[in-house]
C-alpha positions, 0 to 999 in steps of 0.5 A: 656797474663794476668796481675797480680792482683798487676798491678791493685792494684798498679794503684789504690794505686798510684791514692790514693796516689795522693790525699795526701798533699805534705809531707804526707804519708799513711800506707799500712794497710789503703790502703790494707783495703780500697782496701780489698786486702792482706796487705802482698801482697800490701807491696810486691807491694809497695816495687816493686813500690819503687824499680822503683822510683814510690813511696817513703816509710818512716818507723816509727810512722808517716811513710807510703808511698807517690808518689815520682813523679807526676802521669803525669810522671807515665805511665801504662808501668812504673807500668807494669815494676815495677810489672811484670818485665823488661823481654819481654812480649812475648817470642818465643820458637823458634819452627820453625825449629822443625815445619819444620823438619830436611831438610826444617829447613836448609832454615829457617829464622826468624820465622813468629810467632816470628815476630808477637810476636814482633809486638804485644809486640811493639804495647802493650808497645807503648800503655802502654807508651802512658797512663799516670796515670794523664790521668786516674786520670783526667778521674776519676774526670770527671766520678765520685765524688771523695769526699769519697776517698779524705775524707778517705785519709785525715783521714788516712794520717800521 
């Protein structure tokens, strides 16, 4: 399994938006330039985040994007669902009967591979759900001097 680049970009966009004062917005061009990523791709990501209620977008001269809820209410899993979708992470191809052959497949019950994938998926979802972006932001505050990003956000806000 590999997460799309959009997931990581989303996390950093949300962390940057957390630096905005209430009622202020930042445009996607500024965000994409700061992260050195494609603006058109970032706009698609922000649309997905908006669809899930993680950000709010405003069009116009003083428009842009802002958080729609605090980071303490946004988990890694929320971002995952917004970007990767609500489908199962691991989908079994149900190959057990083909693996066993015609005769033995008549006795087939639930596939052990499918069972294992379910355990892995449940563990991954539980882990992603247990980590909020406020925890990530707090750890960033401890580990780094965020003066530069704060100054940059203040300069770019609408």
